[in-house]
N, C-alpha and C positions, 0 to 999 in steps of 0.2 A: 170439295167446294170450300171457298174462303169467303168470309164476311168481314166487311169494314164498316164501322160506324162513322158518320159524317156530321158532326155537330154544327149547329147554327152559331152565330155570334151576335152580340149587340155592341154598339159603340158607346163606351163610357165618356168619350171625348172625340169630337170631330171638328177640327179647326181648319178652315180653308185659309192658308197663308197668303197665296198669291199665284201668279202664273209662272210656269217654268219656260225655259227656252224652247222646249219641244211642244209647247201649246197645252200640255196637261196642267192641272192644278197641283201645286205643292201643298201637301197635307201634313198635319200633325195630329195623330189620333191615338187613342187607347182602345183596343178591341179586346173583347172578353168572350170566351167560349161559354156556351150554356148547354144544358142537357137535352134540349130539343134536337133530335138528330134523325137524319136519313140513314138508310142501310143499303149498302151496295154489295151484291153477291157476285162472285167470280167462279166460273168453271172453265178449266183448261179445255181447249179444242185442238185438234190436229189438222185443221183445214186452212190455217193461215187467215182466217176470217175474224174480224172484230165486230161483235154485234151487241146491241143494247136493247133491253125491254124495260118497261116501266109500268107500275100499277096505276099511274096517273096518265090517262089518255090525252090530256091537254098538253103534255110536255113532249116536245120533239125529241126523238131518239136517233136522229140523223147526224150528219157530220157537223152540224152547228152546235150540238150539245157538248158541254165542256168535258163530260166523261169520255166521249168519243175522241175529242181533241187531245185529251191527256193520254189516252191509250195509244193513239197514233204517234204522238210525240215520243213517248217512252219507247215504243217498238223501233221507231226510226233511229233514235239515239243509241239504242242497243246494237243495231246492225243485224239483228236476227229477224229477218223479214218473214220467216216461216212461223213465228209465234202467232197464236190465235187465242181468243177468249170469247165466252158468252157471258154477258153481264146482265144482272137484273137489279133495278133500282126501286126501292120502296120509299116513297116520298112522305115525309111527315112535316118537313119545313115548308111553309107556304111559299109559292112561287112569286117573284117580283115583290118581295116584302122588305128589302133592306136588311136581311138576315144572313146573306152570303150563302144561301142554300145551294145555288149552282156552283159557286166557287168551292164549297166544301165537298160537293160530289166530285168535282174535278180533282181535288186534292186526294180524295179517297181512292180514285182510280190510280193515281201515281203510287200511293203507298201500297195498295193492294196488289197491283200488277208487278211492282218491284219485288214483292214477296212471292207471288204466284209463279212468276217466270224466273225466280232465282237470280236476279240481276245484281244484287248486292250494292246498289247505290246508297250512299250515306244520306242522312236527313238533310245535310247542307246541300248536297247535289240535287236532291228532290225539290228543295225550296227554290233553288236556282232555276230549275225547269218550270216550277210552278209560276214564277214571275213572268215567264213567256206566255202563260195562259191567261193571266188576269191579275189585277192589283191585289185582290183579297186572297188569292189562292195560296201564296206563301204563308200567310197567317193561319189559314185553315190547316196546313200541314203541321205547323208548330203548335198552335192553339194556346190555351191558358189565358194569361193576361200579358199583352204585349204592347209596347210603344211601336207605332207604325208610322214611318216617315216616307218621304218621296211621294210616289203615287199611292203609297200604302204597302209597298213591297219590301221596304227596309225595316227589319224587325230588331227590337231590343227588348229582351224579356224583363218582366217585372216580377219581383218575388210573389209567390202565390199567397193568397189570403188564407189564414187559418180559421176564419169565421165562416159560418154557413149562410152567406148572403144569397139572396134569391131575387128573381125578377118575375113580374107578372106582365106578359106580353099580350097586347090586343091588336087585332087587325080586321079590317073589313075584307072578307074573302072575295068580294067582287071588284076590289080596287087594287091596282098595282101602279108603281111609279117607275118611269124610265130613269136610270141613273144618269145617262148623258144629258137628258132634259133637265134634271135637277141641277147639275153643275152649270149648264148653260144659263139657266134662270138666275143662279147665284152670281155668275159673272155679270149678267145684265144689270142686276140690282145692287151689287156690292163691289164692283171692280174699283171704284174710286177709293175704297177703304183697304185694298190689298196692300200687303207689304211688298217692298221692292228689293230684290237682291239677296244673295246667299247669306250675307252677314245678318240681315234682319231675320231671315228664316231660321238661322242657327240659334239666334237669341231666343226665339220662341220654343225651339226644340229643347234648349237648355232649361228654360223655365218649366216646361212640362216634365222633363226628367226629374226636376227637383220639387215637383208639386207634393205638398205634405200628404195629400190623400192617396198617394201611390206608394207609401212607405210602411207596409203594403196597404191594400184595400182593407178597410175596417169600418164598422158601423159608427164608431166614435168620431170619425172624420170622413164623412161620405163624399163621394165625388160630386162636383157641381153639375155633371152631365151636360156639358156644352155641346151643341150641334149646330154649326153654322148653316146647314141646309134646312133646318127645321122651319125657320121664319119664311123662307121663300117657298117651300113645299106646302106648308100649312096654309099659306095665303091663297093657294089655288086648289087645295085638296080638302074637301069637307070632311072626309073620313078621318083625316089627321086631327082636324079641329075637334071633332066629336070624341075621338079616342083620348086626346089630352084632357078635355073637359071632364070626362067620366073618371079618369085616373086621378084628377085633382080633387075629386070629392072624397077620396079615401082618407082615413084619419092617420094612418101610420107609415106611409112610404118615406124613405130617406130622400128621394129625388125622383123626378119624372122627366122623360125626354122621348123624342123620336129616335129610332135606330137607323143609321146610314141615310140613304135617300128616301126612306119611308116605303110604304105608309105605316109600317109597324111602329107602335109606341110602347113604352114600358115604364113600369114603376119598380124601383129598387127597394128591397126590404131587408131588414137585419137578419131574418132567418126564414126558413121554409114554412114554419107554422104561420107566421104573420102573412106570408105571401098566399098560402092556401086559404086562409080566412078571408083575405081581401078578395080573392077570386070568387069565393062563395057569396060574400056580401054583395058583390057587384054583378053577379050572374044575371039577375032579372033585367037590369038596365042594359047590360051588354047584349042580351038576347033581343030586347026591344029595339036596340040600335042596329041589329044585324051584324054584330061583331063577334069574332071568335077569340078565345083566350087560352093561354097556356101558362101554368105556374111552373117555373123552371129554376133549378139550382145552377150555380156557377160551376164550370169545369176547369180543372187545372191542366187539361191536355187538349189536343186537337184530334184529327182523324186517327183512329186506332184499329188494329186488327182485333176483331171480336172472336173469331173462330177460324 
């Protein structure tokens, strides 16, 4: 049996630049892996069947699951149709949370099955396959701190931080947000402010590459945590409003924002001790509001083989 860890991510920067010719949004993002992670276990089978089980009964384990899509894609690309596997997914990352849990699970399937089946694909090739599965999946293969452009699939690594930065995540377990809905609402409310054309897009990419807070991440120059989806999602999602309000009552965070399309929100701290203390201090209010919380350190890698 082989086990792969599949870490969540938060968005340290999510800027919606404008619309692409293919109808998708052009994005300029900084994504960061954190140590909240799912676990995906693989067992070789000799029956040419690909199957998935999960400890969360609310999650589909059929052909629509990114783990299954990744496995089918990898087997088809290999040309060895006789390959089979039994997979078991342990979910710790909340579903529909803006934390790329599904994308990370799909990335874990690519990395794990590449090793289990002895296919020998390079990380670069796996990232290319990952882009066929979803915009966040290549980042989840690479992990760490990455500039993410295009739809999010074009990666440029950022030097890892040497500081022990940490994040306190909060989420209402009863609320999820559809990513397509969030981008549609963003278009409806902000299209008049979108940039036009590749030259304008590239200027914003250049500005982000040169941002002083990325040289590298450090507490002395914390990221401003821009998220262009936050205003439109928070306006219609009370759980986001409550999460942000509670995090803003804390005395020591460096910055506060929503992650991805939400509804997860997070506060960034200079070290794990401050993060843990904030989680303890806020626990009664979070419980009263029906919110779950996770105190997480930053990771310098993405999906990795654990055993």
